[in-house]
N, C-alpha and C positions, 0 to 999 in steps of 0.2 A: 495797488500792487498787482491785482489780477489783470487789469488792463495793460500794465507795463509788460507782463509776461505774455499776454496775447499778442502784443506788438512784436516782441522778440521772436515768438514762435512763427508769426507770419513772415517776418524777414528771413528767419532761418530756413523756412520751408520753400521759399521762392526760388532759390538757386541763382538769383541775380539781384542787382540793386533794385530797390523799390522806391518810387516817389512817395511823398507824403500822402498824396491823393490815393495811390494804390494801397498804402497801408491802411488808411481810413476805411476804404472799401472792404479790405480783407477782414478787418476786425469789427465791421459794422458800427463804426462810431463817427461822430462829426469831425470835420477837418480841424477845427480850432482846438478841440481836446487832444486829438492825435498829434498835432503839431507841437503843442505844449509838452506832451510826453516825450516826443522825439528830441526836442531841445534838451530836456533834462537828461535823457539817456545818453545823448551825445556828450553832454558836459561830464558825465561819469565815465565815458569811454566804453559804454555798453553797446553803442552803435557808432558808426562813422560814415562819412559821406564819400561817395566815389567821385570820379572826375566829372561826371555829368550831373552831380547833385543828388543822386539816389542814395538810399541808405542800405548799409550792410552791417553785420555784427561787428562790434569793436573789440579791441584787444583786452579790455577789462574782463570780459566773460571768460576768456581762456585763463587769464591770470587768477580769477576767483576760483575757477574749477580746479586749478592746480594747487592752490594754496589754502583756501579757507576750509577749516575742519568743522564748520558749522553745518546747519541743516536748512535747506530751502524752506521746509515747513515751519521752522522756528522763525525765519525771517518773515514769512507770510503772516504768521500769528502776531509778530511784533510790530509790523509796519503801521497798522492803524493807530497803535498807541504812540509810536514815534511821531506821527503826524499830529496827533492831539496834543502831545506835550510841546512840540515845536510851536503850535498855534497858541497854546496857553502862555508859554514863557517867552515866546518870540526869540528863541535861541535854537541853535542846531542840536539835534538829538540823534544819537548813534546806537545801533545794535552792533556790539563788538564781539568777535570770536577770537580764540587763540589759535595761532598757527605756529607750532614749534616754539621757538624762543622769542616770538613776536606776537603782538596783537594786530588784528586787522579789521577794518570796517566792513561789516557784511551788509549794512543798510544805513542810510542817512536820511533824515527829514530836516529840511531847511525852512525857516520862516521867510515871510515876505519882508525882508529888511535889508538895507544897503550894506551894513557892516555886520557880517556873521563870521565867526571863527568855526571853520568846518574843514574836514579832510575827506577826500574822495573815497568812494567805495573801492575796496581792493587795496588801499594804501596801507602798508604795514607801519607799525610804530613800536617803540621799545616797551618792555614790560615794567622796568623798575622805576620809571618816572612818570607814568600816566595813571589816571584813576582806574581805568578798566584793567590795565596791565598789572597794577599792584593787587587788584582783586584776585586775578588769576593766580598770582604767586601765593597770596594769603590763603587761598583755598586748598593749597597743598598741605600734606602732613608736615609736621615740624621737621622731621628728618629730611623729607624731600625738599622742603623749603631751604634748609641749610645747605644741602647738596647743590641745589640750583644756584644759590648765591655764591657758593664757593667757586663755581665754574663760569659764572656770568660776567660779562664785561659791563661794569657799572660806569658807563660813560657819563661825564658831566656835560649837560646841555645848557644849563643856566646856573647862576649862583645858588638857586634854590634846590638843585638836584641833589638828592641824597646818594652819596657814593661810598659812605662808610658802611661796611657790611653789618656791623653791630647795630648802628643806628637804624639801618633799613630793616633789620630783623625785628627790632622793637616796633617800628612803624607797622610792619606787616602783622604783628601780633595784635596791635590795637585794631587794625582793620578787620581781622578775623573775628574779634569779639563784638565790634560795633555793627558789622554787616554792611558797610559801605566804605568807599575810598574817595579821597579828595586829592586832586593835583593842584597844588598851590604854586603855579608858575615854575614847575619842576622840569617840564619838557620845553616849553616856549615861554619867554617873558611876555607878560601881559595876558596869558591864557590861564583860566581856572576851569576846572571841571569836577563833576561828581559822578560816581558810577555805583550802581547796585547790581548784584549778581542775579542771573537767571539759572534756576536749577532744573535738572531733569527729574524724572519720577523716582530716581534712586538717591536724590539729594545732592548730586554732583553738579558743580558749577560748569555750565556749558557755554555761557555767553554773559554779556553784561549790557545794561542800558546806561548810557552816559549822556550827560548834558554838558556842553562846552560853551563858554562865553568869555568875553573880555573881562578881566578882573574887576574893572570899574563897574560892571553891571551885575556881577555875581558876588555880592557881599554875603556876610554870614546869614543875614535874615532871608535873603533870596535863596541862598544855598539850602537852608532848612526847609523852605517851601518846596524847592525842587526835589529834595530827598523824599518828602512825604508823597508828592505826586508820582514820582518814579516808583516808589514802593507799591502804591496802588496799582499802577500799570503792570508791574512785575507779577503781582498776585494774579491778575486776570490772564496774563500771558501764560503763566505756568499752568493755570487751570485749563486754558484752551488747548495746551499741548497734551494734557493727560485725559481730558474728557471732550468728546465730540458727539453731536447728535445730528442725524440726517433724516429728512423726509424726502423721498424720491418722487419727483414730479411724474415719472413714468409709471408709478405704481398707484394702486387704489389709495385714495386719501384716507388716513386714519380716521376712525369715527370718534375720536376724542383728542385731547391735547397731549399727544405722545409721539415720539419718532418711530420710524420704521426700524432704525438701527442706531445703537448708541455704543460708543467706544469708551471704556474706562481703563486707562493704562493699556495693558496688552490683551484685555478681554473685549469681545464684541458681543453685544446682546441684541438679539432679534426679537422684536415685539411679536405678539400673537399674529400669525399670518394665516390668511384663509385663501380660498380660490377666487376671491373677488377681483374683478378686472377694474381698470380705471373708470369705465363707464357705469360701474356698479352692478353689472351683470356678473353671473357666476359661471366659471368653468365647471362642466360636469353636472349641471342642474337643468332639468327640463320639466316643463309643466304640461301635463296631459290635457285632453279635451274636457275631462271631468274636473280640472283644476288641481289635480293631485300632483305634488312635486316628487320627481324621481331623481335621486342623487347618485351619481357614479363616483364612489369613493376613490376608485383607482385614479380616475382623471383628476379629481381634486387634489389627491395626495401628490401626484406627479407635478401638477401646476405649482403647488406650494414648495416642494423641494427645489424645483427649478428657480423659483423666485428667491428663495433663501440663498441658493448658490450665486445668483446674480448680484444680490445685495452684498454678500461677503466679498465678492470679487472687487467691489469698489474700494475695499480696504486691503486688497492684496491677499485675501484669505480664500479658502475653499471649503467644501463640505468636509474634507479630511481634517480640518482644524476644529470642527465642532467637538466639544467635550460633553455637552449635555443637551438632551432634547426632551421637551414635555409635549405630549400628544393628547389632545382632547377630542374624543369621538362622540358623536351624537348617539350612535347605536353600536354597542359592543359586538353586534353581529357582523360588523365590518372589520373586526380585529384581524382575522386571517388574511383577508384581501389586502389590508393595509400592510401586514407583515411581508407579503410577497412583493409589494411595491418597495417597501423599505430595504429589502435585501438587494434590490437593484442599485441602491445608492450607498449602502453601508455594509461592512462585514462585521465579524465578531470583535475586531479591534477598533470598531467605531465608538461613538459616544455612549455615555451612560444614558438610559432612557426610562421614561415613565409614561405609561399609557393608561388613561382613565376614561370612563364614560361619564358624560355630563347630561343633565336634564334638558338643557337648552343652550343654544349658541346665538350670537347676536342677530342672525338673519335666517329665515326659514329655508333658504336655498343653500345653507352652509352645513356640511356634514362633518367637518373636521377643522381644527385649528391647531397650529404648531408654534411653539416658541423654541428658541435655541440659544446656546451660549458657545462661542468659539474662543479659542486662545491662540493669538498670533502675535508673538513678540515683534515690536517695531512697527506695528500696523498703524496706518492713518487712513482716514476716509478721503478718497479723492473728491475734489470739488465737482459740483454739477457742471455738465457741459453747457 
């Protein structure tokens, strides 16, 4: 998925059609891999060929941007799981979002198989007769569900389509209780599918993961296996959407197995940060001819606050979003100097703070260590460049 977006960004930034060779050069990948991605993107309408054979962005991207109410981050988190499920079951697997009174494919993984039932990214389909669509209606409150059905067009697509509001309401109630939905040839004859919901951190259904296949290949036993596998993937996707960890290659490597930055829901946790550089030298530490280490606490404190600011920026946050700071000083004689530096970064409306003196820090060139917690609703850590 990351490579596909790199290809799209390269084409978008060129301002002209790019050949496959130029795309490969732009993204730093081999020709065979890029050509395979381009063919897939072309098939989905994400890219299109110009008159001379070069590639430009296709109409599906504009269509998706206008209609999908999903989240690119959700699609990025889901895509590896879609691929794994498609490989395991050799059937098409979809990440589906709701767009008004329709459902829409936000991402699709297809297996290497000649006969696959699948629908393109960006293609809308009805709610009342598809597995993902029925999940979206079932996730509504009972009153909202009743209002929706009272105003919806329950079009019959196949003999199996449920068009009676009372019968459909009972079906939706069962789906709400069991936590998954099945389309038994209700939208297309010969098509069967199963879908499970993806929830956000507030427990709201924001998308669905669905597996579709010819009815002849998706019997009850295979359906049960697919449900169990999708449920496992959903759990992992939901966790990845609420918890992220990042070690930044541009920063000094942590001296233990922990990240520089961890996001849990809307909170960002910065691990203990010192003035250590990537080469393991320290800002603000000099060694005299007599071997004595002199620490400039002001330089070290500024280095740390600048590092924390840069790490928070990768999640769309700033120092103003910090709600708690813990400061560990090697020598409390540096307290007033540290306070003067601190005042350049925070005012009285800034974070809660605790400053203590400690007997020892991990390195003799280290005079201070700071941890921080920030609160930034909707934050996500940007991927490494």
